[in-house]
C-alpha positions as CSV (number, residue, x, y, z in Angstrom):
1,M,0.0,0.0,0.0
2,T,1.3,3.4,-0.9
3,E,0.0,6.8,0.3
4,S,-1.6,7.3,-3.1
5,D,-3.5,4.0,-2.7
6,V,-5.3,5.2,0.5
7,T,-8.6,6.8,-0.2
8,S,-10.3,9.1,2.3
9,Q,-12.8,6.4,3.0
10,Q,-10.0,3.9,3.8
11,H,-8.2,6.5,5.9
12,D,-11.4,7.1,7.9
13,A,-12.1,3.4,8.3
14,M,-8.6,2.7,9.6
15,Q,-9.0,5.6,12.1
16,R,-12.2,4.0,13.4
17,A,-10.7,0.6,13.6
18,A,-7.6,1.8,15.4
19,R,-9.7,3.7,17.9
20,D,-12.1,0.9,18.5
21,H,-9.9,-2.2,18.4
22,L,-6.1,-1.6,18.5
23,W,-4.4,-1.5,21.9
24,M,-1.2,0.4,21.1
25,H,1.9,-0.1,23.1
26,F,3.1,2.5,25.7
27,A,0.3,4.7,24.5
28,R,-2.1,7.0,26.2
29,H,-5.3,6.2,24.4
30,S,-6.9,9.4,25.8
31,A,-4.7,11.2,23.3
32,A,-6.8,9.9,20.5
33,P,-10.5,10.1,21.6
34,D,-13.4,9.8,19.2
35,G,-12.6,12.0,16.3
36,G,-8.9,12.3,17.2
37,E,-6.3,11.4,14.7
38,I,-4.1,8.4,15.2
39,P,-1.0,8.4,12.9
40,V,-1.3,5.3,10.6
41,I,2.0,4.7,8.8
42,V,1.5,2.9,5.5
43,R,4.9,3.0,3.7
44,G,8.6,3.5,4.1
45,E,11.3,4.4,1.7
46,G,14.9,5.0,2.8
47,P,14.9,7.2,5.9
48,Y,11.3,8.4,5.3
49,V,7.9,7.0,6.2
50,Y,4.5,8.1,4.9
51,D,1.1,8.1,6.6
52,S,-2.4,7.3,5.4
53,A,-3.0,11.0,4.7
54,G,-0.1,11.1,2.3
55,R,2.3,13.1,4.6
56,R,6.0,12.3,4.6
57,Y,8.2,12.2,7.8
58,L,11.9,11.8,8.3
59,D,12.2,8.7,10.6
60,G,14.6,10.2,13.2
61,L,14.3,7.1,15.4
62,A,14.8,4.3,12.9
63,G,11.3,3.0,13.8
64,L,12.4,2.2,17.4
65,F,16.2,2.3,17.1
66,T,15.7,-0.6,14.7
67,V,15.6,0.1,10.9
68,Q,19.3,0.4,10.4
69,A,19.3,-0.2,6.7
70,G,16.3,2.1,6.0
71,H,12.8,1.3,4.8
72,G,11.8,-0.4,1.6
73,R,14.9,-2.7,1.2
74,E,13.6,-5.2,-1.4
75,E,16.4,-7.7,-0.7
76,L,15.3,-8.1,2.9
77,A,11.7,-8.6,1.9
78,Q,12.7,-11.1,-0.8
79,A,14.9,-13.0,1.7
80,A,11.8,-13.4,4.0
81,A,9.6,-14.5,1.1
82,K,12.1,-17.1,-0.2
83,Q,12.6,-18.6,3.2
84,A,8.9,-18.7,4.0
85,A,8.3,-20.6,0.7
86,E,11.1,-23.1,1.6
87,L,10.6,-23.6,5.4
88,A,8.3,-21.1,7.1
89,Y,8.7,-22.5,10.6
90,F,10.4,-25.1,12.6
91,P,11.5,-24.8,16.3
92,I,15.1,-25.1,17.5
93,W,14.0,-27.2,20.5
94,S,16.5,-30.0,20.1
95,Y,16.4,-29.5,16.4
96,A,18.2,-27.1,14.0
97,H,17.5,-25.5,10.7
98,P,20.1,-24.1,8.2
99,K,19.4,-20.4,8.7
100,A,19.7,-20.6,12.5
101,V,22.9,-22.5,12.2
102,E,24.4,-20.1,9.6
103,L,23.4,-17.0,11.6
104,A,24.8,-18.3,14.8
105,E,28.1,-19.1,13.2
106,R,28.2,-15.7,11.6
107,L,27.3,-13.7,14.7
108,A,29.9,-15.6,16.7
109,A,32.5,-14.6,14.1
110,L,31.6,-11.0,14.5
111,A,31.5,-10.9,18.3
112,P,34.4,-9.9,20.6
113,G,36.4,-12.4,22.6
114,D,35.1,-15.9,22.9
115,L,31.4,-15.2,22.7
116,N,30.9,-18.2,20.5
117,R,27.5,-19.5,21.5
118,V,24.2,-17.9,20.3
119,F,20.8,-18.4,22.0
120,F,18.0,-17.0,19.9
121,T,14.9,-15.3,21.3
122,T,12.1,-13.2,19.7
123,G,13.2,-9.8,21.0
124,G,15.2,-7.7,23.4
125,G,13.2,-8.1,26.6
126,D,13.3,-11.9,26.0
127,A,17.1,-11.7,25.5
128,V,17.6,-9.9,28.8
129,E,15.3,-12.4,30.6
130,S,17.3,-15.2,29.1
131,A,20.6,-13.7,30.3
132,W,19.5,-13.4,33.9
133,K,18.2,-17.0,33.9
134,L,21.5,-18.2,32.4
135,A,23.5,-16.3,35.0
136,K,21.6,-17.9,37.9
137,H,21.7,-21.4,36.3
138,Y,25.4,-21.2,35.5
139,F,26.4,-20.3,39.0
140,K,24.2,-23.1,40.5
141,L,26.0,-25.6,38.2
142,T,29.5,-24.3,39.2
143,G,29.1,-24.5,42.9
144,K,28.0,-20.9,43.7
145,P,24.2,-21.3,44.1
146,G,23.8,-18.1,46.1
147,K,24.8,-15.9,43.2
148,H,21.4,-14.7,41.9
149,K,21.3,-10.9,42.3
150,V,21.6,-8.4,39.4
151,I,23.0,-4.8,39.4
152,S,21.9,-2.3,36.8
153,R,21.9,1.5,36.6
154,A,19.4,4.2,37.6
155,V,16.9,5.2,34.9
156,A,18.1,2.3,32.6
157,Y,15.5,0.4,30.6
158,H,16.0,-3.3,30.0
159,G,12.6,-4.6,28.9
160,T,9.1,-5.4,30.0
161,P,9.0,-9.1,31.1
162,H,8.9,-9.4,34.9
163,G,12.6,-10.3,35.2
164,A,13.8,-7.7,32.7
165,L,11.5,-5.1,34.3
166,S,13.1,-5.8,37.7
167,I,16.5,-5.0,36.1
168,T,15.0,-1.8,34.7
169,G,15.7,1.3,36.7
170,L,12.5,3.3,36.1
171,P,10.2,3.2,39.1
172,G,7.3,4.6,37.2
173,L,7.3,1.8,34.7
174,K,7.6,-0.8,37.5
175,A,5.1,0.4,40.1
176,P,1.9,-0.9,38.4
177,Y,3.3,-4.5,38.2
178,E,4.9,-4.9,41.5
179,P,5.8,-7.1,43.2
180,L,8.4,-8.0,40.6
181,V,11.2,-10.6,40.5
182,P,13.3,-9.8,43.6
183,S,17.1,-9.2,43.6
184,G,17.5,-6.3,41.3
185,F,19.7,-3.4,42.6
186,R,20.6,0.0,41.2
187,V,23.8,2.1,40.9
188,P,24.3,5.6,39.5
189,N,24.4,6.0,35.7
190,T,26.9,7.9,33.7
191,N,25.1,11.2,33.1
192,I,28.0,13.5,33.6
193,Y,25.8,16.5,32.8
194,R,24.1,16.0,36.1
195,A,27.3,15.0,38.0
196,A,28.3,18.4,39.4
197,Q,31.1,17.0,41.6
198,H,33.0,15.4,38.6
199,R,31.8,17.4,35.7
200,D,35.2,18.8,34.8
201,D,37.0,15.5,35.0
202,P,35.4,12.7,32.9
203,E,38.0,10.1,33.9
204,A,37.5,10.7,37.6
205,F,33.7,10.5,37.0
206,G,34.2,7.2,35.2
207,R,36.2,5.8,38.2
208,W,33.6,7.1,40.6
209,A,30.7,5.6,38.7
210,A,32.4,2.2,38.2
211,D,33.4,2.1,41.9
212,R,29.7,2.4,42.8
213,I,29.2,-1.0,41.1
214,E,31.9,-2.6,43.3
215,E,30.5,-0.9,46.3
216,A,27.1,-2.4,45.6
217,I,28.6,-5.9,45.0
218,E,30.4,-5.7,48.3
219,F,27.4,-4.4,50.1
220,E,25.2,-7.2,48.9
221,G,28.0,-9.7,49.2
222,A,29.9,-11.0,46.2
223,D,28.7,-14.5,46.9
224,T,25.1,-13.3,46.1
225,V,25.6,-11.2,43.0
226,A,25.4,-13.0,39.6
227,A,25.6,-10.2,37.0
228,V,25.9,-6.6,36.1
229,F,23.7,-5.4,33.2
230,L,24.9,-2.3,31.3
231,E,24.2,-0.7,28.0
232,P,27.2,0.6,26.1
233,V,25.3,3.9,25.7
234,Q,22.4,4.1,28.2
235,N,19.2,4.8,26.3
236,A,16.6,5.9,28.9
237,G,17.3,9.3,30.3
238,G,18.7,10.5,27.0
239,C,21.8,8.7,25.7
240,F,24.5,8.6,28.4
241,P,27.8,7.5,26.9
242,P,30.5,6.0,29.2
243,P,33.2,8.2,30.6
244,P,36.8,7.3,29.6
245,G,38.0,4.1,31.4
246,Y,34.6,3.2,32.8
247,F,34.1,-0.1,31.1
248,E,37.7,-1.2,31.6
249,R,37.2,-0.6,35.4
250,V,33.9,-2.4,35.4
251,R,35.4,-5.4,33.7
252,E,38.1,-5.5,36.4
253,I,35.5,-5.3,39.1
254,C,33.4,-8.1,37.7
255,D,36.5,-10.3,37.2
256,R,37.6,-9.6,40.8
257,H,34.2,-10.7,42.3
258,D,33.3,-13.4,39.7
259,V,30.3,-11.5,38.5
260,L,29.1,-11.7,34.9
261,L,29.2,-8.6,32.8
262,V,26.2,-8.5,30.5
263,S,26.3,-5.9,27.7
264,D,22.7,-5.1,26.8
265,E,23.0,-4.1,23.2
266,V,19.4,-4.3,22.0
267,I,19.9,-0.7,20.8
268,C,23.6,-0.3,20.5
269,A,24.5,-3.3,18.3
270,F,24.6,-3.5,14.5
271,G,26.0,-0.2,13.5
272,R,24.2,2.2,15.9
273,L,27.6,3.3,17.2
274,G,29.6,2.4,14.1
275,T,30.6,-1.1,15.2
276,T,28.8,-4.4,15.0
277,F,28.6,-4.5,18.8
278,G,28.8,-1.5,21.2
279,A,31.3,-3.3,23.3
280,Q,33.7,-3.1,20.4
281,R,33.2,0.7,20.3
282,F,34.4,1.1,23.8
283,G,37.0,-1.7,24.0
284,Y,35.6,-4.2,26.5
285,T,34.7,-7.9,26.3
286,P,31.6,-8.8,28.2
287,D,30.5,-12.3,29.2
288,V,27.1,-12.0,27.5
289,I,25.8,-9.7,24.8
290,T,22.0,-9.3,24.4
291,F,20.8,-8.1,21.0
292,A,17.6,-7.7,18.9
293,K,16.3,-4.8,16.8
294,G,19.0,-4.0,14.3
295,V,20.0,-7.6,13.6
296,T,17.2,-7.7,11.0
297,S,16.8,-3.9,10.6
298,G,13.4,-4.5,11.9
299,Y,12.2,-6.5,8.9
300,A,11.4,-9.5,11.1
301,P,11.4,-10.1,14.9
302,L,14.5,-11.6,16.3
303,G,16.7,-11.3,19.4
304,G,19.2,-13.3,21.3
305,M,22.2,-13.5,23.5
306,L,25.8,-14.2,22.6
307,V,27.5,-16.2,25.4
308,A,31.1,-16.8,26.3
309,D,32.4,-20.4,26.0
310,R,32.8,-20.9,29.7
311,L,29.1,-20.2,30.4
312,F,28.1,-22.9,27.9
313,E,30.5,-25.5,29.3
314,P,28.4,-26.8,32.1
315,F,25.6,-27.6,29.6
316,R,27.9,-29.3,27.1
317,G,27.7,-32.8,28.5
318,G,25.7,-35.1,30.8
319,T,22.0,-34.5,31.5
320,E,22.2,-30.7,32.1
321,M,19.8,-28.6,30.1
322,F,19.1,-24.8,30.0
323,A,15.4,-25.3,30.5
324,H,14.4,-22.2,28.6
325,G,13.2,-21.3,25.1
326,Y,10.7,-19.6,22.9
327,T,8.4,-20.9,20.2
328,F,9.6,-18.4,17.7
329,G,13.2,-18.0,18.9
330,G,15.5,-18.4,15.9
331,H,12.5,-18.4,13.5
332,P,13.7,-19.5,10.0
333,V,12.2,-16.4,8.2
334,S,13.7,-14.0,10.8
335,A,17.1,-15.7,10.6
336,A,17.1,-15.5,6.8
337,V,16.3,-11.8,7.0
338,A,19.1,-11.3,9.5
339,L,21.6,-13.0,7.2
340,A,20.5,-10.8,4.3
341,N,20.8,-7.8,6.5
342,L,24.4,-8.7,7.5
343,D,25.1,-9.1,3.8
344,L,23.7,-5.6,3.2
345,F,25.8,-4.2,6.0
346,E,29.0,-5.6,4.5
347,R,28.1,-4.6,0.9
348,E,27.3,-1.1,1.7
349,D,29.7,-0.7,4.6
350,L,27.1,0.7,6.9
351,N,29.4,0.6,10.0
352,G,32.0,2.6,8.0
353,H,29.3,5.0,6.9
354,V,28.4,5.8,10.5
355,V,32.1,6.2,11.5
356,R,32.7,8.6,8.6
357,N,29.6,10.7,9.4
358,R,29.2,10.5,13.2
359,D,31.2,13.6,13.9
360,A,29.1,15.5,11.3
361,F,25.9,14.3,13.0
362,R,27.2,15.5,16.4
363,S,28.3,18.9,15.1
364,T,25.0,19.4,13.3
365,L,23.0,18.7,16.5
366,E,25.5,20.9,18.5
367,R,24.3,23.9,16.6
368,L,21.1,23.7,18.7
369,R,23.1,24.8,21.8
370,D,22.4,28.4,20.9
371,L,18.7,27.8,21.8
372,P,18.0,28.7,25.5
373,I,16.0,25.5,26.0
374,V,18.9,23.2,25.0
375,G,21.0,22.1,28.0
376,D,23.0,19.2,26.7
377,V,23.7,17.3,23.4
378,R,25.1,13.8,24.1
379,G,25.5,10.4,22.7
380,D,27.6,8.5,20.2
381,G,27.4,7.3,16.6
382,Y,23.9,7.7,15.3
383,F,22.4,7.8,18.8
384,Y,21.8,11.1,20.5
385,G,19.8,12.8,23.2
386,I,19.1,16.5,23.6
387,E,18.3,17.5,27.1
388,L,15.9,20.4,27.6
389,V,16.2,22.8,30.5
390,K,14.6,25.9,31.9
391,D,18.0,27.6,32.4
392,Q,21.2,26.8,30.6
393,D,23.5,28.4,33.2
394,T,22.0,26.7,36.3
395,R,20.9,23.5,34.4
396,E,17.5,23.8,36.1
397,T,15.1,21.2,34.8
398,F,11.4,21.1,34.4
399,D,9.0,19.9,37.1
400,D,6.6,17.1,36.4
401,E,3.7,19.4,35.4
402,E,6.0,21.5,33.1
403,S,7.5,18.4,31.6
404,E,4.0,17.1,30.8
405,R,3.0,20.3,29.1
406,L,6.3,20.5,27.2
407,L,6.7,17.0,26.0
408,R,3.2,15.5,25.7
409,G,1.3,18.7,25.5
410,F,3.4,20.2,22.7
411,L,6.6,18.5,21.4
412,D,5.2,15.1,20.6
413,K,2.6,16.4,18.2
414,A,4.6,19.5,17.0
415,L,7.6,17.5,15.9
416,Y,5.5,15.0,14.1
417,E,3.5,17.7,12.3
418,A,6.7,19.4,11.3
419,G,7.8,16.2,9.5
420,L,10.1,14.5,12.1
421,Y,9.4,11.3,13.9
422,C,11.6,11.1,17.0
423,R,11.1,10.6,20.7
424,A,10.3,13.3,23.3
425,D,11.0,11.4,26.5
426,D,10.7,12.2,30.2
427,R,12.0,8.9,31.7
428,G,14.4,11.0,33.7
429,D,15.0,14.7,32.7
430,P,13.2,15.8,29.5
431,V,15.0,14.9,26.3
432,V,14.5,14.6,22.6
433,Q,16.1,11.4,21.3
434,L,17.4,10.7,17.8
435,A,18.6,7.5,16.2
436,P,18.1,7.8,12.5
437,P,18.6,5.0,10.0
438,L,22.3,4.3,9.3
439,I,22.0,5.4,5.7
440,C,21.4,9.0,6.6
441,D,23.9,11.7,5.6
442,Q,24.5,15.4,6.0
443,G,21.3,16.4,4.1
444,H,19.2,14.4,6.6
445,F,21.2,15.8,9.6
446,D,20.4,19.3,8.4
447,E,16.7,18.5,7.9
448,I,16.6,17.1,11.5
449,E,18.3,20.2,12.9
450,Q,16.1,22.6,11.0
451,I,12.9,21.0,12.2
452,L,14.2,20.7,15.8
453,R,15.3,24.3,15.8
454,S,11.9,25.6,14.6
455,V,9.9,23.5,17.0
456,L,12.1,24.0,20.0
457,Q,12.0,27.8,19.4
458,E,8.3,27.7,19.5
459,A,8.3,25.5,22.6
460,W,10.4,28.1,24.4
461,T,7.9,30.8,23.7
462,R,5.2,28.7,25.2
463,L,6.9,28.1,28.5
C-alpha cells in the first residue's frame, strides 16, 4: 500500500478501527479520543515514512532504534519470502534448521572475545530475561548457588517481562506491576551533565561511577551477585555515553568478584555506534551480549544472546539442560532476513558510513546549543539525546507538570506535524532522542536540525 492508494474512506475506516480495536503499546489512548487522529504509517522508503493521509516524515528514530538499513529494502523482503516458501517454521527445540545454524556461526565470528554460542529469542526483553536466567543457572552448576542478584543503573531500561522489568531502573514503569522478581539493585548511571562534583574530570567520573558498582557488589555480598547489566550507551534518560576508562574498570571489578558482565546491546549493536557491537566501540569484552532490533533492521522479529564459551561449558555434557526457550526463537524467516541484513551491512559498509559521518551528526546537533531551551547534546554514533532545560546556566530542569506540558502537550505532536518522527521522553529529565537509519547523511542531519530548531524555538515561547 502506498500513500496514493489510501482513499479518504479507507483512511477514515482505519482511524475508526484503530480507535475501537487496536491496543497500542506504551500509549495514552486518551490522546486519540473519538474524532482524534491516530497516525497510521503505510509505507517507508529510505529514511522516510508516509502516513495514510499522504504526509512524509523523516524517521529520526529508525522506527524504534531498529531500521538500520532504512525502509523499503527489497532484498530483505525477498529473503523473507524465499525462506517462507522453503521452510516457514520449525522450532530449535533439540532440532536445528540451516538459517539458525548459519546465523549463529556468523554472529559468533563478528562478536568480541570468545562469545561463540548464540541463544536466539524473539526480541530484546526476552534476551535480557534469558541472560538473567542463564547467569543464575550457570552459578548453580558451578558451585555458587547463592549468586542470583543483578546490578543495573538508575533510569536504565532493559525490557518489559517481569525479570527484565526488575532490572530496569525506572520506578514509574515498574510500580503498576509490583511485586516483581526480587534481587535487582541499582547504581548511578553515567550522566556527567548532572554530576556536578565530577563534571570537569570525565576520567574521575568514570572511576567514581564504576566504583559504585563494586560498592554495591560488596554491600550485597559478592557470593550473592550474579551479573551486572549495562548498555554501552544508556538509552533511557537520554543517551548517556560511558566516561573514559569506565568499562575497563567495570570489567576489572566483575572479574575480581566473579560477576558476569552483560552488555545489553538491544539498541547499541549492529551499527548504531559504528561497530557491529557496542562493546567493540568502547573496547571491552563482556561475558554476554544481548541483542535484537538492528539484527534484522526490523524487517522480522529476532533477538538473542551471545554467550562466552565458559558459560556454555556446564551444559555441554551429561544430563544438564538450559530449561528455557521460545516458540519463535531463531525463526527461519527471521534468521534468513538477519543474514541478508548482514550481507547488506557488508556490501554497503554501513558501519563505516556511521564512522565517517558520526562527527558531522554530532556537530550538526551541537548547533542547537544556541537555543536557550537546549541544555546538553550527548550520545555517540547515530544515537543522541538533547536534554531540555529551563536555564542553561544553572541547568535547572522542568518539574513534572511543566514536563508534561512541554513533551506530551506540545513537542510530541509538533515535531510529528513538522515532519520529524523522534522521541520526546521524560524517563528522567526531559529529552528529545534521535537514532536515524544508518543510511542518513548530512542532508538528513540538516533536515533534523532545522525541524528541531523551529519546534524548540516555539516550545520556548510557550513556557
